[in-house]
C-alpha positions in Angstrom: 105.1 116.0 106.6 107.3 112.9 107.1 109.2 112.9 110.4 112.7 111.6 110.9 111.2 108.7 113.0 109.1 107.6 110.0 112.1 107.8 107.7 114.2 105.6 110.1 111.3 103.1 110.4 111.1 102.8 106.6 114.8 102.6 106.2 114.8 99.7 108.8 112.0 98.0 106.9 114.1 98.2 103.7 117.0 96.7 105.5 114.9 93.9 106.8 113.7 93.3 103.2 117.4 93.1 102.1 118.2 90.8 105.0 115.3 88.5 104.2 116.4 88.4 100.5 119.9 87.3 101.6 118.4 84.5 103.6 116.4 83.2 100.6 113.0 84.7 101.6 110.7 87.3 99.9 112.4 90.7 100.4 109.4 92.7 99.4 107.0 90.7 101.6 109.3 90.9 104.6 109.9 94.6 104.0 106.2 95.3 103.9 105.6 93.3 107.0 108.4 95.1 108.8 107.0 98.5 107.8 103.5 97.5 108.9 104.4 95.6 112.1 107.9 96.2 113.5 111.3 96.0 112.0 112.6 94.6 115.3 109.9 91.9 115.4 110.5 90.8 111.8 114.3 90.7 112.4 113.9 88.4 115.4 111.5 86.1 113.4 114.0 86.0 110.5 116.8 85.0 112.9 114.6 82.2 114.3 113.6 80.9 110.9 115.8 78.5 109.0 118.0 80.0 106.2 116.7 79.0 102.8 119.9 79.7 101.0 121.8 76.6 100.0 
């Protein structure tokens, strides 16, 4: 059974994927990384990295 914590974790991973896509990066790749590692860690790394959108 999926717990509410797991659903929140996956929702945050999807949000990180969307945020990465908006910054010109791979949304699917970043979403999977956020689900596997940590959405907070991936969010911080995305903020540090340069925006690829022109």
